[in-house]
C-alpha positions as CSV (number, residue, x, y, z in Angstrom):
1,M,10.7,-1.3,8.9
2,T,7.6,-2.4,7.4
3,R,8.0,-3.5,3.5
4,Y,5.3,-4.0,1.3
5,E,5.4,-5.7,-2.2
6,R,3.0,-4.7,-5.1
7,I,1.5,-7.8,-6.8
8,P,0.1,-8.6,-10.3
9,E,-3.6,-8.1,-10.5
10,D,-3.9,-11.3,-12.4
11,T,-4.1,-14.6,-10.5
12,Y,-2.6,-16.7,-13.0
13,E,0.8,-14.4,-12.9
14,Y,0.5,-14.2,-9.1
15,G,0.6,-18.1,-9.1
16,Q,3.5,-18.0,-10.8
17,T,5.3,-15.4,-8.9
18,V,4.4,-17.4,-5.7
19,L,6.6,-20.6,-7.3
20,R,9.3,-18.1,-8.3
21,R,9.4,-16.8,-4.6
22,I,9.9,-20.2,-3.2
23,G,12.9,-21.0,-6.0
24,A,11.2,-22.2,-9.0
25,D,12.9,-20.6,-12.2
26,D,11.2,-20.1,-15.6
27,E,12.1,-23.4,-16.8
28,L,10.4,-25.3,-14.5
29,I,7.4,-23.1,-14.5
30,D,7.3,-23.5,-18.4
31,T,7.4,-27.3,-18.1
32,I,4.4,-27.4,-15.6
33,D,2.5,-24.8,-17.7
34,G,-0.7,-26.6,-19.0
35,Y,-0.5,-29.1,-15.9
36,M,-0.8,-26.9,-13.1
37,D,-3.7,-24.1,-12.2
38,F,-1.6,-21.1,-11.5
39,E,-4.6,-19.2,-11.3
40,K,-5.9,-21.2,-8.3
41,L,-2.8,-21.2,-6.7
42,G,-2.7,-17.4,-7.2
43,E,-6.1,-17.0,-5.3
44,D,-5.3,-19.2,-2.5
45,A,-1.7,-17.4,-2.5
46,M,-3.4,-14.1,-2.3
47,V,-5.8,-14.8,0.9
48,E,-3.0,-16.8,2.8
49,D,-0.5,-13.9,2.1
50,G,-3.2,-11.2,3.3
51,V,-3.2,-9.3,-0.2
52,R,-5.0,-6.0,0.0
53,R,-6.4,-3.6,-2.7
54,T,-5.2,-0.2,-2.1
55,E,-5.2,2.9,-4.3
56,F,-2.0,1.9,-5.7
57,G,-3.1,-1.5,-6.7
58,L,-2.8,-4.9,-5.0
59,I,-0.2,-5.1,-2.2
60,R,1.0,-7.7,0.4
61,R,2.9,-6.8,3.2
62,C,6.4,-8.7,3.3
63,S,6.9,-8.7,7.2
64,S,4.1,-9.4,9.8
65,P,0.7,-9.3,9.2
66,F,-1.4,-6.0,8.9
67,A,-2.6,-4.6,12.3
68,E,-6.1,-5.8,12.0
69,E,-5.4,-9.3,11.1
70,T,-3.4,-9.4,14.3
71,Q,-6.1,-7.9,16.4
72,A,-8.5,-10.4,15.1
73,M,-6.4,-13.3,15.7
74,E,-5.6,-12.0,19.1
75,M,-9.3,-11.5,19.7
76,G,-10.3,-14.7,18.1
77,G,-8.1,-16.6,20.7
78,L,-9.8,-15.3,23.7
79,S,-13.3,-16.1,23.1
């Protein structure tokens, strides 16, 4: 079963979401706020996570990559 997750539109908030996903709690995030570029982390993570804009907002696929990404990777390996 393929699962999708709606994600925040704000890259700053998505950067914090990425940290929470790997185990950071609110206390840690509050402590490093002002020292870390959450916006840049969010931007980079959106690219790495293959985030897509849909009619429902931004989503990321929680299982394997989107079909066209898999095909592009396979085709890229053949050249």
